[in-house]
C-alpha positions in Angstrom: 0.0 0.0 0.0 2.9 2.3 0.7 4.1 1.9 -2.9 0.7 2.8 -4.2 0.6 5.9 -1.9 4.0 6.9 -3.2 2.6 6.7 -6.7 -0.2 9.0 -5.6 2.3 11.6 -4.4 4.1 11.3 -7.7 0.9 12.0 -9.6 0.1 14.9 -7.4 3.5 16.4 -8.0 3.3 16.0 -11.7 0.1 18.1 -11.7 2.3 21.1 -11.3 4.6 20.3 -14.1 3.2 22.5 -16.8 5.8 24.4 -18.6 6.4 28.1 -18.1 4.3 28.9 -21.1 1.2 28.0 -19.2 1.9 31.0 -16.9 3.2 33.6 -19.3 2.6 37.0 -17.7 0.6 39.7 -19.5 3.3 41.5 -21.5 1.1 44.6 -21.6 1.2 45.0 -17.8 3.6 47.6 -16.6 5.3 46.2 -13.4 8.6 47.1 -11.9 11.3 44.8 -13.0 12.3 42.0 -10.6 15.6 42.7 -8.9 18.3 40.5 -10.3 19.8 37.7 -8.2 22.8 38.9 -6.2 24.8 37.7 -3.2 23.2 38.2 0.2 20.1 39.8 -1.4 17.8 38.1 1.1 20.0 39.2 4.0 20.0 42.7 2.8 16.3 42.8 2.3 15.7 41.4 5.8 17.5 44.3 7.5 15.1 46.3 9.7 12.5 43.6 9.6 11.4 41.2 12.3 12.2 37.6 11.6 10.2 34.5 12.6 11.7 31.1 12.2 9.4 28.3 11.2 8.6 26.1 8.2 9.8 29.0 6.2 11.4 32.2 7.5 8.9 35.0 7.8 9.8 38.7 7.6 7.6 41.2 9.2 7.4 45.0 9.0 5.1 45.9 11.9 4.9 49.6 11.0 3.9 49.0 7.4 1.8 45.9 8.3 3.4 43.7 5.7 4.8 40.2 5.6 7.2 38.4 3.4 8.1 34.7 3.0 11.7 33.6 2.5 11.4 30.6 0.2 14.0 28.0 -0.9 15.3 27.8 -4.5 12.8 26.2 -6.9 13.6 22.9 -8.5 14.2 22.5 -12.3 10.4 22.8 -13.0 9.9 25.8 -10.8 8.3 24.1 -7.9 9.2 25.6 -4.5 7.0 23.6 -2.2 3.9 21.4 -1.9 1.7 22.4 1.1 -1.8 22.1 2.5 -3.6 25.4 2.7 -6.7 26.2 4.6 -8.4 29.4 5.6 -11.1 30.2 8.1 -12.7 32.9 10.3 -11.0 33.7 13.6 -14.0 36.0 14.4 -17.5 35.6 13.2 -20.6 37.5 12.1 -22.8 35.9 14.7 -25.8 35.1 12.4 -27.0 31.5 12.1 -28.8 32.2 8.9 -25.8 33.6 7.1 -23.4 31.2 8.7 -20.1 33.1 8.9 -19.2 31.7 12.4 -16.2 32.1 14.6 -13.9 29.2 13.8 -15.5 28.3 10.5 -13.1 26.6 8.2 -12.9 26.6 4.5 -11.9 23.5 2.4 -8.5 21.8 2.7 -6.5 22.4 -0.4 -3.3 20.9 -1.7 -1.3 23.8 -3.2 2.0 24.0 -5.2 4.2 27.1 -4.7 5.9 27.7 -8.1 8.2 30.4 -9.2 7.8 31.5 -12.8 9.9 34.5 -13.8 9.5 37.2 -11.3 6.4 35.9 -9.6 5.3 33.2 -7.2 2.2 31.3 -8.1 0.1 29.4 -5.7 -1.6 26.6 -7.7 -4.2 24.1 -6.6 -4.0 20.9 -8.6 -7.1 19.0 -9.6 -7.1 15.9 -7.3 -10.5 14.6 -8.3 -9.1 13.3 -11.5 -5.9 11.2 -11.1 -3.8 8.4 -12.6 -2.2 6.2 -10.0 0.5 5.0 -12.3 4.2 4.8 -12.8 3.7 5.7 -16.5 4.4 9.4 -16.7 2.7 9.7 -20.1 -0.5 8.2 -18.6 -0.3 10.6 -15.6 0.3 13.6 -17.9 -2.7 12.6 -20.1 -5.0 12.9 -17.1 -3.4 16.0 -15.7 -3.6 17.8 -19.0 -7.2 16.9 -19.5 -8.6 18.8 -16.5 -8.0 22.4 -15.2 -6.0 23.3 -12.2 -6.7 26.6 -10.3 -4.2 29.3 -9.6 -5.3 30.9 -6.4 -2.9 33.8 -6.2 0.4 35.2 -7.5 2.8 37.7 -5.9 5.8 39.6 -7.0 9.3 38.5 -5.9 11.2 41.2 -4.0 14.7 39.8 -3.7 16.7 36.7 -4.9 20.0 35.3 -3.7 22.5 33.8 -6.0 21.8 30.4 -4.5 18.2 30.7 -5.6 16.6 31.6 -2.3 14.1 34.4 -2.7 11.6 36.7 -0.9 8.0 37.2 -1.9 5.6 39.8 -0.5 2.8 37.7 1.0 0.6 40.5 2.4 -1.9 40.5 -0.5 -2.4 36.8 -0.1 -3.4 37.3 3.5 -5.5 40.5 3.1 -8.1 39.2 0.7 -11.6 37.7 0.9 -10.4 34.1 0.8 -13.5 32.9 2.7 -15.9 34.4 0.1 -17.7 36.6 2.7 -19.1 38.9 0.0 -20.5 35.9 -1.9 -22.1 34.5 1.2 -23.8 37.8 2.0 -25.0 38.2 -1.6 -26.4 34.6 -1.6 -28.4 35.4 1.5 -29.6 38.7 0.0 -28.1 40.6 2.9 -26.7 43.4 0.7 -24.0 44.2 -1.7 -20.6 44.3 0.0 -17.0 44.8 -1.1 -13.7 44.5 0.7 -12.5 47.9 1.7 -8.7 47.9 1.4 -8.3 51.1 3.5 -10.1 49.5 6.4 -8.3 46.1 6.1 -4.9 45.1 7.1 -2.5 42.3 8.0 -2.4 41.7 11.8 1.3 41.3 12.4 0.7 40.5 16.1 -1.2 37.3 15.1 1.6 35.8 13.0 2.8 32.4 14.2 5.6 30.3 12.8 6.3 26.7 13.7 8.4 23.9 12.1 5.4 22.4 10.3 2.9 25.3 9.9 2.7 29.0 9.4 -0.4 31.0 10.7 -1.5 34.4 9.4 -4.4 36.7 10.2 -6.0 39.8 8.6 -8.5 42.2 9.8 -11.0 42.6 6.9 -13.7 45.2 6.6 -16.5 44.9 4.1 -18.3 48.0 3.1 -21.9 47.6 1.8 -25.2 49.2 0.9 -28.7 48.2 1.7 -27.8 45.7 4.4 -30.3 42.9 5.1 -32.2 42.3 8.4 -29.8 39.6 9.6 -26.7 41.8 9.1 -28.5 44.7 10.8 -29.3 42.5 13.8 -25.7 41.4 14.5 -23.5 44.5 13.6 -23.1 47.8 15.3 -23.1 49.6 11.9 -24.5 47.4 9.2 -22.8 49.2 6.4 -19.4 48.1 7.8 -18.7 44.4 8.6 -15.3 43.7 10.1 -14.1 40.1 10.5 -10.8 38.4 11.2 -9.7 35.9 8.6 -7.1 33.2 9.4 -4.8 31.4 7.0 -2.7 28.3 7.6 0.1 26.9 5.4 0.9 23.3 6.5 3.8 21.0 5.7 2.6 17.8 4.0 2.5 14.8 6.3 5.1 12.1 5.7 4.2 8.9 3.9 3.9 6.8 7.1 0.2 6.7 6.6 -1.8 4.1 4.8 -5.2 5.1 3.3 -8.0 2.7 4.3 -10.8 1.6 1.9 -14.2 3.1 2.4 -17.2 0.9 2.9 -20.6 2.5 2.6 -22.0 0.3 5.4 -19.4 1.4 8.0 -20.4 5.0 8.6 -17.2 6.8 7.7 -16.6 10.0 5.7 -14.5 9.5 2.6 -12.1 11.2 0.2 -12.9 10.1 -3.3 -11.5 10.6 -6.7 -11.5 8.9 -10.2 -8.4 6.9 -11.1 -8.1 6.8 -14.9 -5.3 4.2 -14.7 -7.3 1.3 -13.4 -8.1 -1.7 -15.6 -11.3 -1.8 -17.6 -12.6 -4.5 -15.2 -12.3 -2.2 -12.2 -14.3 0.8 -10.9 -12.6 4.1 -11.5 -13.9 5.6 -8.3 -11.5 5.3 -5.4 -12.8 6.0 -1.9 -10.5 6.3 1.2 -12.0 7.0 4.6 -11.2 10.1 6.6 -9.4 9.4 9.9 -6.6 10.5 12.1 -3.2 8.9 12.0 -2.9 6.4 14.9 -0.1 3.9 15.3 0.5 1.3 18.1 3.9 0.9 19.6 3.4 -2.8 19.0 1.5 -3.2 15.7 -1.3 -5.8 15.4 -4.7 -6.6 16.9 -3.6 -7.1 20.5 -4.0 -4.1 22.8 -1.0 -1.7 22.8 -0.1 1.8 23.8 0.1 4.3 20.9 3.0 6.2 19.4 1.2 9.5 19.6 -2.3 9.9 21.1 -5.2 11.9 19.6 -5.7 14.9 21.9 -8.6 17.3 21.8 -8.6 20.7 23.5 -11.7 22.5 24.8 -12.0 26.2 24.2 -10.9 28.2 27.3 -13.8 30.5 26.6 -16.4 27.9 27.4 -17.7 28.6 30.9 -18.2 26.1 33.7 -20.1 23.9 34.1 -20.3 23.7 30.3 -16.5 23.3 29.9 -16.5 20.2 32.1 -19.5 18.8 30.3 -17.7 19.2 27.0 -14.6 17.4 28.4 -16.7 14.6 29.8 -18.7 14.0 26.7 -15.8 14.1 24.3 -13.9 11.7 26.6 -16.5 9.0 26.0 -14.5 8.1 22.9 -11.7 6.7 25.1 -13.7 3.5 25.5 -14.2 3.0 21.8 -10.5 3.2 21.1 -9.8 0.9 24.0 -12.1 -1.7 22.6 -10.3 -1.3 19.3 -7.1 -2.2 21.0 -5.6 1.3 21.5 -4.4 2.1 25.0 -4.2 5.8 26.1 -5.0 6.7 22.5 -7.5 9.5 23.1 -7.5 12.4 25.6 -9.4 15.6 26.2 -7.8 18.7 27.8 -8.3 22.4 28.1 -6.6 24.4 25.4 -3.3 25.8 26.7 -3.3 29.4 27.6 -2.3 31.5 24.6 -2.9 28.8 22.0 -4.9 29.8 18.9 -8.0 27.7 18.3 -7.2 27.7 14.5 -3.6 26.6 14.9 -3.5 23.3 13.0 -1.4 21.7 15.8 -4.5 21.5 18.0 -7.7 19.5 17.7 -10.2 21.9 19.2 -13.7 21.9 20.6 -14.7 25.6 20.2 -17.5 27.3 22.0 -19.2 29.6 19.5 -21.7 32.4 20.2 -24.4 33.5 17.8 -27.5 35.8 18.1 -29.9 32.8 17.9 -29.4 29.1 18.5 -28.0 27.2 15.6 -26.3 24.1 14.4 -23.1 22.7 15.9 -20.8 21.0 13.5 -17.6 19.0 13.3 -15.1 20.0 10.7 -11.5 19.0 9.9 -8.3 19.9 8.2 -7.4 16.9 6.0 -4.7 15.9 3.6 -6.6 16.2 0.3 -4.5 13.4 -1.2 -5.3 10.7 1.3 -8.1 11.7 3.6 -5.8 11.8 6.7 -7.3 14.2 9.3 -4.6 16.6 10.5 -6.8 18.7 12.7 -10.3 18.1 14.1 -12.3 21.3 14.7 -15.7 21.3 16.5 -17.9 24.3 16.6 -20.6 24.2 19.3 -23.3 26.8 19.4 -23.6 28.3 22.9 -27.3 28.9 22.9 -28.2 25.2 22.4 -27.8 24.5 26.1 -30.2 27.3 26.9 -32.8 26.0 24.5 -32.5 22.5 26.0 -33.0 24.0 29.5 -36.2 25.7 28.2 -37.5 22.4 26.9 -37.2 20.8 30.3 -38.6 23.8 32.1 -41.6 23.5 29.8 -42.1 19.8 30.5 -41.1 19.6 34.2 -41.4 23.1 35.5 -38.9 25.8 36.3 -39.1 25.2 40.1 -36.5 22.5 39.6 -34.1 24.7 37.8 -30.8 25.0 39.7 -31.7 22.3 42.3 -29.0 19.9 41.2 -31.6 17.0 41.3 -32.1 14.5 38.5 -35.0 16.6 37.2 -33.1 19.9 37.2 -33.5 21.4 33.7 -29.9 22.6 33.9 -28.5 19.2 34.7 -30.6 17.6 31.9 -29.3 20.3 29.5 -25.7 19.6 30.5 -26.4 15.9 29.8 -27.4 16.9 26.3 -24.2 19.0 25.9 -22.1 15.9 26.9 -23.9 14.0 24.1 -23.5 16.8 21.7 -19.8 17.1 22.4 -19.3 13.4 21.8 -21.4 13.6 18.6 -19.4 16.5 17.0 -16.1 15.1 18.0 -17.2 11.8 16.3 -17.6 13.7 13.1 -14.0 15.0 13.4 -12.8 11.5 14.0 -14.3 10.7 10.5 -17.7 9.3 11.4 -21.0 10.0 9.7 -24.5 10.3 11.2 -26.3 7.1 11.9 -29.9 7.9 12.1 -31.0 4.3 12.6 -29.1 3.9 15.8 -32.0 5.0 18.0 -33.9 1.9 16.9 -31.6 -0.7 18.4 -29.0 -1.4 21.2 -30.5 1.1 23.7 -29.2 4.1 21.7 -26.5 2.4 19.7 -24.7 5.6 18.7 -23.9 9.1 19.7 -23.9 9.8 16.0 -27.7 9.9 16.0 -29.8 12.9 16.9 -31.3 12.1 20.3 -34.7 13.3 21.5 -35.1 13.6 25.3 -36.4 10.3 26.4 -38.9 11.2 29.1 -41.8 9.0 30.1 -44.7 8.9 32.7 -44.2 6.2 35.4 -46.8 4.0 37.0 -47.5 6.6 39.7 -48.2 9.3 37.1 -44.9 11.2 37.5 -42.3 12.1 34.9 -39.4 9.7 34.7 -36.2 11.5 33.6 -33.8 8.6 34.5 -32.9 7.9 30.8 -33.4 11.4 29.3 -30.1 11.1 27.5 -27.6 8.3 27.2 -24.2 8.1 28.7 -21.2 6.9 26.7 -20.8 5.8 23.1 -22.8 2.9 21.8 -22.2 -0.4 20.1 -22.3 1.2 16.6 -19.6 3.7 17.7 -17.4 0.9 18.9 -17.7 -0.8 15.5 -17.2 2.3 13.4 -14.0 3.2 15.4 -12.8 -0.4 14.9 -13.4 -0.2 11.2 -11.7 3.2 10.8 -8.7 2.7 13.1 -8.4 -1.0 14.1 -5.3 -3.0 13.4 -5.2 -6.6 12.3 -3.3 -9.8 13.1 -1.0 -9.5 10.2 1.2 -7.3 12.4 0.6 -4.1 10.5 -1.9 -1.3 10.4 -2.8 -2.3 6.9 -6.3 -3.8 6.5 -7.0 -6.2 3.7 -10.4 -5.9 1.9 -11.2 -9.4 3.2 -10.5 -8.4 6.8 -12.6 -5.2 6.5 -15.4 -7.0 4.8 -15.5 -9.6 7.6 -15.6 -6.9 10.2 -18.6 -5.3 8.5 -20.4 -8.6 8.1 -20.0 -9.4 11.7 -21.6 -6.1 12.6 -24.5 -6.7 10.2 -25.0 -10.2 11.7 -25.2 -8.5 15.1 -28.0 -6.2 13.9 -25.9 -3.0 13.6 -27.8 -1.0 11.0 -26.6 2.1 9.3 -28.8 4.8 7.8 -27.4 8.2 6.9 -28.7 11.7 6.1 -30.0 10.8 2.7 -32.2 8.1 4.3 -33.5 10.3 7.1 -33.7 14.0 6.3 -36.1 14.2 3.2 -39.7 14.5 4.2 -40.6 11.8 1.7 -38.0 9.3 2.8 -39.1 5.8 3.3 -36.7 4.1 5.7 -38.7 2.9 8.7 -35.8 3.2 11.1 -34.0 6.4 9.9 -35.3 9.3 11.8 -34.1 12.5 13.5 -34.9 13.3 17.1 -36.7 10.1 17.9 -36.5 7.3 20.4 -37.3 3.6 20.8 -37.6 0.5 18.7 -41.3 1.0 18.1 -42.1 4.4 16.7 -45.9 3.9 17.1 -45.6 3.0 20.8 -43.2 5.8 21.4 -45.6 8.3 19.8 -48.2 7.3 22.3 -45.7 7.8 25.1 -44.7 11.2 23.7 -48.4 12.3 23.5 -48.9 11.2 27.1 -45.9 13.3 28.2 -47.2 16.2 26.1 -50.7 15.9 27.6 -49.4 15.9 31.1 -47.1 18.8 30.6 -49.9 20.9 28.9 -52.3 20.1 31.8 -49.7 21.3 34.3 -48.5 24.3 32.2 -48.5 27.6 34.0 -46.5 30.5 35.3 -44.2 28.0 37.0 -42.7 27.0 33.7 -40.5 30.0 33.7 -38.1 31.2 36.4 -39.6 33.7 38.9 -39.2 37.2 37.7 -39.3 36.3 34.0 -41.8 38.4 31.9 -44.8 36.1 31.3 -44.6 37.0 27.6 -41.7 34.6 27.4 -44.1 31.7 28.2 -45.0 31.7 24.6 -41.6 30.4 23.6 -41.7 27.7 26.3 -45.2 26.7 25.5 -44.4 26.2 21.8 -41.8 23.6 22.7 -44.4 21.7 24.8 -47.3 22.0 22.3 -45.3 20.7 19.4 -43.3 18.2 21.5 -44.6 15.4 19.3 -43.5 16.8 16.0 -40.4 14.6 15.4 -41.9 11.4 16.7 -44.9 12.0 14.4 -42.4 12.3 11.5 -40.9 9.0 12.4 -44.3 7.3 12.5 -45.2 8.8 9.1 -42.2 7.0 7.5 -43.9 3.7 8.4 -46.7 4.6 6.0 -45.6 3.4 2.6 -42.3 2.7 4.3 -39.6 0.4 2.7 -37.1 -1.3 4.9 -33.7 -1.5 3.1 -30.0 -1.6 3.8 -26.9 -0.7 2.0 -26.3 -4.0 0.4 -23.4 -5.0 -1.9 -23.3 -7.6 -4.6 -22.7 -11.1 -3.2 -23.4 -10.3 0.4 -26.6 -12.4 0.5 -28.4 -9.8 2.6 -32.2 -9.2 2.6 -33.6 -7.2 -0.3 -35.7 -4.1 0.2 -39.2 -4.9 1.5 -42.3 -2.9 2.3 -43.2 -2.4 6.0 -45.9 -4.9 6.8 -49.5 -3.8 6.3 -50.6 -4.0 9.9 -47.7 -1.8 11.1 -48.6 0.7 8.4 -52.2 0.7 9.5 -51.2 1.1 13.2 -49.0 4.1 12.2 -51.8 5.7 10.3 -54.2 5.3 13.2 -51.7 6.7 15.6 -51.2 9.8 13.5 -54.9 10.3 13.0 -55.3 10.3 16.8 -53.0 13.3 17.1 -55.5 15.3 15.0 -58.3 15.0 17.6 -59.4 18.5 18.5 -59.4 17.4 22.2 -55.7 16.8 21.9 -55.0 20.2 20.3 -57.4 22.5 22.2 -55.6 24.8 24.6 -57.1 25.4 28.1 -58.4 28.8 29.0 -56.1 28.9 32.0 -53.2 28.5 29.6 -54.4 31.0 27.0 -54.8 33.6 29.7 -51.1 33.6 30.6 -49.7 33.5 27.0 -49.4 37.3 27.0 -48.4 39.4 24.0 -44.7 39.9 23.5 -45.0 43.6 24.0 -42.4 43.9 26.7 -40.1 46.9 26.6 -36.5 46.0 26.1 -37.2 42.6 24.7 -37.7 41.7 21.1 -40.3 39.3 19.9 -37.7 36.7 18.9 -37.9 33.8 16.4 -39.0 31.1 18.8 -42.6 32.2 19.4 -45.5 31.0 17.4 -46.8 33.0 14.5 -50.4 34.3 14.9 -53.3 35.6 13.0 -54.6 37.4 16.2 -51.6 39.8 16.7 -50.5 40.8 19.2 -52.3 38.1 21.1 -51.6 34.3 21.1 -53.5 32.4 18.4 -54.8 29.2 19.9 -56.7 28.1 16.9 -53.8 28.9 14.6 -51.5 26.8 16.7 -53.9 23.8 16.5 -54.2 24.2 12.7 -50.4 24.2 12.4 -50.3 21.0 14.4 -52.9 19.4 12.2 -51.1 20.5 9.0 -47.9 19.0 10.4 -49.4 15.5 10.3 -51.6 15.9 7.2 -48.7 17.2 5.2 -46.5 14.3 6.3 -49.0 11.8 5.1 -49.5 13.5 1.8 -45.9 14.1 0.9 -45.7 13.4 -2.9 -43.3 10.5 -2.6 -45.4 8.9 0.1 -48.5 9.1 -2.0 -46.7 7.6 -5.0 -45.4 4.7 -2.9 -48.9 4.1 -1.5 -50.1 3.6 -5.0 -47.1 1.4 -6.0 -47.3 -0.9 -2.9 -51.0 -1.5 -3.4 -50.4 -2.4 -7.0 -47.8 -5.0 -5.9 -49.7 -6.3 -2.9 -53.5 -6.0 -2.7 -53.5 -6.4 1.0 -51.3 -3.4 1.6 -52.4 0.0 2.9 -53.3 2.2 -0.1 -53.9 5.9 -0.7 -57.7 5.4 -0.6 -57.5 4.1 2.9 -55.3 7.0 4.0 -57.7 9.5 2.6 -60.6 7.7 4.1 -59.0 7.8 7.5 -58.2 11.5 7.2 -61.7 12.2 5.8 -63.4 10.4 8.7 -61.4 12.3 11.3 -62.2 15.6 9.6 -65.8 15.2 8.5 -67.4 12.2 10.2 -66.5 12.6 13.8 -68.5 15.5 15.0 -66.9 17.3 17.9 -69.0 17.7 21.0 -68.8 21.5 21.4 -68.6 24.5 19.1 -65.2 25.3 20.6 -63.9 21.9 19.3 -65.9 22.1 16.1 -64.1 25.2 15.2 -60.9 23.3 15.4 -62.4 20.5 13.4 -63.3 22.9 10.7 -59.7 23.9 10.6 -58.7 20.3 10.0 -61.3 20.1 7.2 -59.7 23.2 5.6 -56.2 21.8 6.0 -57.2 18.4 4.4 -58.9 19.9 1.4 -56.1 22.4 0.8 -53.4 19.8 0.9 -55.4 17.3 -1.2 -55.9 20.0 -3.9 -52.3 20.9 -3.8 -51.3 17.3 -4.4 -53.8 16.7 -7.1 -52.9 19.9 -9.0 -49.2 19.3 -8.9 -48.1 18.4 -12.4 -45.5 16.0 -11.0 -48.1 13.9 -9.3 -48.4 10.5 -10.9 -51.6 9.9 -12.9 -52.9 7.1 -10.6 -52.4 9.2 -7.5 -54.1 12.2 -9.1 -57.1 10.0 -10.1 -57.6 8.8 -6.6 -57.3 12.4 -5.1 -59.7 13.8 -7.7 -62.2 11.0 -7.0 -62.2 11.8 -3.3 -62.4 15.5 -3.9 -65.3 15.1 -6.2 -67.3 13.0 -3.7 -66.4 15.5 -1.0 -67.6 18.4 -3.1 -71.0 16.8 -3.7 -71.3 15.9 0.0 -70.4 19.4 1.2 -72.8 21.0 -1.3 -75.6 19.1 0.3 -74.5 20.0 3.8 -74.1 23.7 3.0 -77.9 24.0 2.7 -78.4 23.8 6.5 -77.8 26.6 8.9 -75.0 27.5 11.3 -71.2 27.9 11.2 -70.7 24.5 9.8 -72.9 25.2 6.8 -71.2 28.4 5.9 -67.8 26.6 6.2 -69.1 23.7 4.0 -70.2 26.2 1.4 -66.8 27.8 1.2 -65.1 24.4 0.8 -67.7 23.3 -1.8 -67.2 26.4 -3.9 -63.4 25.9 -3.8 -63.8 22.3 -4.8 -66.2 23.2 -7.6 -63.7 25.6 -9.0 -60.9 23.1 -8.7 -62.9 20.4 -10.5 -64.2 22.7 -13.3 -61.6 25.5 -13.8 -59.0 24.8 -16.4 -56.3 25.8 -15.9 -56.7 25.8 -12.1 -55.8 29.0 -10.4 -54.2 27.9 -7.1 -56.3 28.9 -4.1 -56.6 27.7 -0.5 -59.1 28.0 2.3 -56.5 28.2 5.0 -52.8 29.0 5.2 -51.4 27.2 8.2 -49.0 29.2 10.3 -45.3 28.2 10.1 -44.2 26.2 13.1 -41.5 27.8 15.3 -38.0 26.4 14.6 -37.6 22.9 16.0 -34.1 21.9 14.8 -31.4 24.6 15.3 -31.9 27.7 13.2 -29.8 28.4 10.2 -27.7 26.5 7.7 -26.2 23.0 8.2 -22.5 22.8 8.0 -19.1 20.8 7.5 -19.4 20.4 3.9 -22.6 18.6 4.6 -25.4 18.9 6.6 -23.8 15.6 7.6 -21.5 17.0 10.1 -24.1 18.9 12.1 -26.3 18.5 15.1 
């Protein structure tokens, strides 16, 4: 394997071997001539400048705020060095929606520093297209077929007779490398440009070490017509000032062996196309992302390690959060021990004075934003091999406060600060421990596993955990298993796959050994389902869910609804801390009222669900199969029960304390429910939103299509007719007992008709699905026309629905219209964009 890796390095080097003609300067440009080479030219140039010794010598003029690199003589083809380059933000904007966070990293890039004439070029080779071959002509053919990217060039200031030279590096550092202006424009937050007069190299932040150089610049972006998000997080919105960080990193040595990626093992991967493989092989090469970890005694037997993986927690994280971060991240110690690595993983506090973006430190960073947002795990990697050089976790600081609010809503604020098992602060810290472990897991190279909540008593910290609270036999809340402690059996397996050594006495793993490890895990019931299986609303995997619990989604929904009902019954002024304006109760109440939203989504995936795995040819594993008919019908019935107006009506005693958010000195915030009754709380609007949540889940386009397909293949299966009949019965046949509840039922009727029309009028809806929907709508129109002849609120409502349906059935083309526009739910998942390349590295 080392030989093959050496060939890869050879291929990467050749990427930079274009002749000088490829970089001919513009002869029309009028630049000062490059000083000719002369003895001691570098020494003369360095006079009066501060010098830093590191990977390269760095010269600094503090008064002029400029920096130069002293670089070695280029080789015969002009190459000076091959490095890894990464940039990021040392300070952030503070807006989740825009996403320019403190500590946010850009992509890891392999770069070649090349001298051509009087300039230094920084070129990024194209590593997606490679030829792992000893045949130089074959390598050249691939290299010359795809573009590289020159990122920057700078003028050479002095050259020694021995070829050493000095290049002014200031302009490389003082530029918008992180694409801040692009991000602002994409978010429609205004038109900004880098203002050179208000931007400068920060010479005090320069760091030089044997294997890396670190630079920072203060960048100011001037703009016009700033958007609302920018205005909310800047003192003067027309001027945004951020600190940008750059790292130049020496390439790791070749004492690292890439490991093959297996889609069933839950790792991230570096992938590329190898044009040199035989016609009988796949061109796509996948190597997992992982840290370098060697045992002092190679092989499968337990052994100490040559150099442990150490993570450092941000000194800016306050206690008791800091200790929770250390404790949670330290859970990975056991996974490495089970994989045979002794003292392989440690977590400490970042040394005083250390920079969080210094590539020598794996860091868990505590990041502040104006609203709660995603946490994510990123990394600096060797783009050639996938080796992780630096893990970098960004944890949003407001998450723990949101979790505390959830528990105050469920359990009451009277327990806050008590230190007891039901203390909302203690429960929120338990969540932070889990979150720390989760995001560190990403930086160890591990993906989400959204099936892990369905087996092994929470088999992985790489799932998204919902708080697992239940009602005990005495009618009290049981918080004993709210969050898990420690990594799970899936995590043990995934670490063994990524890092484990084998009995051949080396760290190398044969395909046969890795395949055997995966098959053993599958035989033990360790299921993997990733983001693509869980996040889409129309996804079908019956075990791949976000924010769910338990092996039986239907039973767990019943438990969640019981917890919700009990919390709503007890809800009052005691659900916020004494002295808090009662207007803030709206935010807490929303978390309780929609407490079932994620478990309902999990149950909806059973309807027209398809159980499948990531199978490979020849493994003999079970093929995809539809969820059995009875389970689907149980799921449908459970979802329909959540639509009962009795479940969704809000007590007068609660409505009376959900005061308008008109409190001086406090903004309305993004966590409160929307309302039609502004400024007052909208109880009916909240109920309609809850109804629409479930109806929309059941009528997702992909689910409707699968209902038709599964009924075509199996006449005993649940079909779309049965789903529409169940919804229609709940909406139109079960007459609520009081006018108060009937008003909510009319809301359900409006939601159902609106969503059915939307689905039937969607041009992408399959013809068989549209036919069923239109048949139901036609029968409903005739039925409502008859009912509208009576008196009372129901009759007037039926008349509106009947007229809408009549227009839909007879108007061509149909002009979209709806009886009701459900209010958007308050944010459930963290606000803002997902991050680490993917939403896959977030939580």
